[in-house]
VMD Tcl script that draws the C-alpha trace (Angstrom):
set ca {
  {17.07 102.15 25.14}
  {13.40 101.73 25.75}
  {14.01 98.57 27.88}
  {16.59 100.22 30.14}
  {14.27 103.19 30.70}
  {11.48 100.81 31.75}
  {13.81 98.99 34.16}
  {14.93 102.25 35.74}
  {11.38 103.58 36.07}
  {10.22 100.24 37.52}
  {13.09 100.27 40.06}
  {12.32 103.85 41.03}
  {8.64 103.02 41.53}
  {9.62 100.20 43.93}
  {11.97 102.38 45.99}
  {9.28 104.01 48.21}
  {7.76 100.58 48.90}
  {11.11 99.09 49.86}
  {11.98 102.09 52.04}
  {8.63 101.96 53.83}
  {9.01 98.20 54.47}
  {12.52 98.76 55.78}
  {11.27 101.50 58.12}
  {8.49 99.29 59.45}
  {11.04 96.60 60.23}
  {13.30 99.12 61.97}
  {10.49 100.69 63.94}
  {9.90 97.63 66.12}
  {10.17 98.48 69.80}
  {13.36 97.19 71.34}
  {13.80 96.73 75.08}
  {15.59 99.69 76.62}
  {19.16 99.11 77.69}
  {19.06 102.10 80.03}
  {19.17 101.27 83.74}
  {15.97 101.69 85.71}
  {16.26 104.42 88.34}
  {14.63 103.91 91.73}
  {13.44 107.10 93.40}
  {13.49 107.03 97.18}
  {11.66 109.73 99.09}
  {13.16 110.58 102.49}
  {10.90 110.40 105.52}
  {10.43 113.76 107.26}
  {11.49 113.46 110.87}
  {9.64 115.38 113.56}
  {12.16 114.79 116.34}
  {15.83 113.81 116.43}
  {18.19 112.95 119.27}
  {21.93 113.53 119.46}
  {23.63 110.13 118.96}
  {26.15 110.93 121.70}
  {24.05 112.54 124.47}
  {20.49 111.55 123.51}
  {19.34 115.18 123.81}
  {16.79 116.56 121.36}
  {18.38 118.33 118.38}
  {17.05 120.56 115.60}
  {18.13 121.53 112.10}
  {20.16 124.36 113.64}
  {22.43 122.10 115.73}
  {25.91 120.93 114.74}
  {26.30 118.40 111.94}
  {28.49 115.34 111.68}
  {28.23 112.96 108.75}
  {27.67 109.26 108.26}
  {28.65 108.52 104.67}
  {26.94 111.46 102.91}
  {24.04 111.77 105.38}
  {23.98 114.55 107.98}
  {23.69 113.53 111.61}
  {22.67 116.29 114.02}
  {24.58 116.51 117.31}
  {24.13 118.70 120.38}
  {27.22 120.90 120.20}
  {30.45 120.88 118.24}
  {32.26 118.67 120.73}
  {29.65 115.91 120.37}
  {29.87 116.16 116.57}
  {33.66 115.75 116.78}
  {33.29 112.81 119.15}
  {30.80 111.15 116.77}
  {33.13 111.68 113.80}
  {36.05 110.11 115.70}
  {34.21 106.83 116.40}
  {34.85 103.67 114.33}
  {32.52 103.22 111.35}
  {30.53 100.28 112.78}
  {29.86 102.20 116.02}
  {28.80 105.33 114.10}
  {26.47 103.12 112.00}
  {24.69 101.93 115.15}
  {24.47 105.39 116.73}
  {23.30 107.17 113.55}
  {20.56 104.64 112.72}
  {17.67 106.76 114.02}
  {18.64 109.77 111.90}
  {20.03 108.12 108.74}
  {17.43 105.42 107.99}
  {14.62 107.98 107.53}
  {16.88 109.95 105.16}
  {17.28 106.76 103.12}
  {13.47 106.31 103.09}
  {13.55 103.20 105.31}
  {10.59 103.31 107.69}
  {11.24 101.36 110.88}
  {7.71 102.08 112.10}
  {6.36 99.85 109.29}
  {8.34 96.87 110.55}
  {11.50 97.28 108.50}
  {13.99 96.95 111.34}
  {15.65 93.75 110.11}
  {17.14 92.59 106.81}
  {14.80 90.29 104.83}
  {17.75 88.13 103.74}
  {19.94 87.79 106.83}
  {17.60 88.85 109.63}
  {20.22 91.29 110.94}
  {19.06 94.45 112.71}
  {19.42 97.41 110.35}
  {21.95 100.14 111.05}
  {22.72 103.39 109.26}
  {24.71 101.44 106.68}
  {21.50 99.72 105.44}
  {20.82 99.79 101.70}
  {17.35 100.85 100.48}
  {15.64 98.96 97.63}
  {12.28 99.86 96.09}
  {10.02 96.82 95.82}
  {6.39 97.29 94.71}
  {6.50 101.03 95.52}
  {7.77 100.37 99.08}
  {11.31 101.03 100.29}
  {12.83 98.02 102.03}
  {16.13 98.19 103.91}
  {18.81 95.51 103.55}
  {21.77 95.05 105.91}
  {24.40 95.34 103.18}
  {24.91 96.05 99.50}
  {25.48 92.33 98.93}
  {22.08 91.51 100.45}
  {20.38 94.19 98.34}
  {22.04 92.91 95.16}
  {21.11 89.33 96.03}
  {17.47 90.42 96.39}
  {17.56 92.37 93.11}
  {18.89 89.31 91.27}
  {15.97 87.08 92.35}
  {13.07 86.35 90.03}
  {9.72 87.97 90.84}
  {8.22 84.81 92.38}
  {11.21 84.30 94.69}
  {11.15 87.99 95.71}
  {7.46 87.75 96.62}
  {8.06 84.53 98.58}
  {11.02 86.02 100.46}
  {9.11 89.20 101.37}
  {6.04 87.20 102.49}
  {8.22 85.00 104.72}
  {10.06 88.04 106.10}
  {6.77 89.84 106.92}
  {5.46 86.70 108.63}
  {8.64 86.49 110.74}
  {8.41 90.22 111.61}
  {4.78 89.81 112.73}
  {5.71 87.08 115.22}
}
mol new
graphics top color blue
foreach p $ca { graphics top sphere $p radius 0.5 }
foreach p [lrange $ca 0 end-1] q [lrange $ca 1 end] { graphics top cylinder $p $q radius 0.2 }
display resetview
């Protein structure tokens, strides 16, 4: 009886040590499996023009939509006309109002896609790269850029900026 009591007391004295070692092993930092969220800040526009007439518009004018982005039009009839156009034509006409809402700044030289060289339209896809929003012509182009390794991304952006400067 004395031997079994010693074994039990010895086992119980080891329990806190084993538990603490197990916790240390479990406490190692694992890489997060949560997706990284990119925050894009819209650019505040000081002036907007109706995509149909080219007249200046304000926040109080009629609204048509391109995807989920509001496009201001001078009058209800112009908003209806804009909404009735084919998608690719609306994308071209809404570029000046939609790109700033997506955070893509054309004044900084982002008027073409870094991958294809196409001129950006309202259907451009914004991607945050080194705290700067860059527009890509399509979702496929944006995903292709995201899948590149860091060195290839830097090389592509450097080449694109050099081409834009010329």
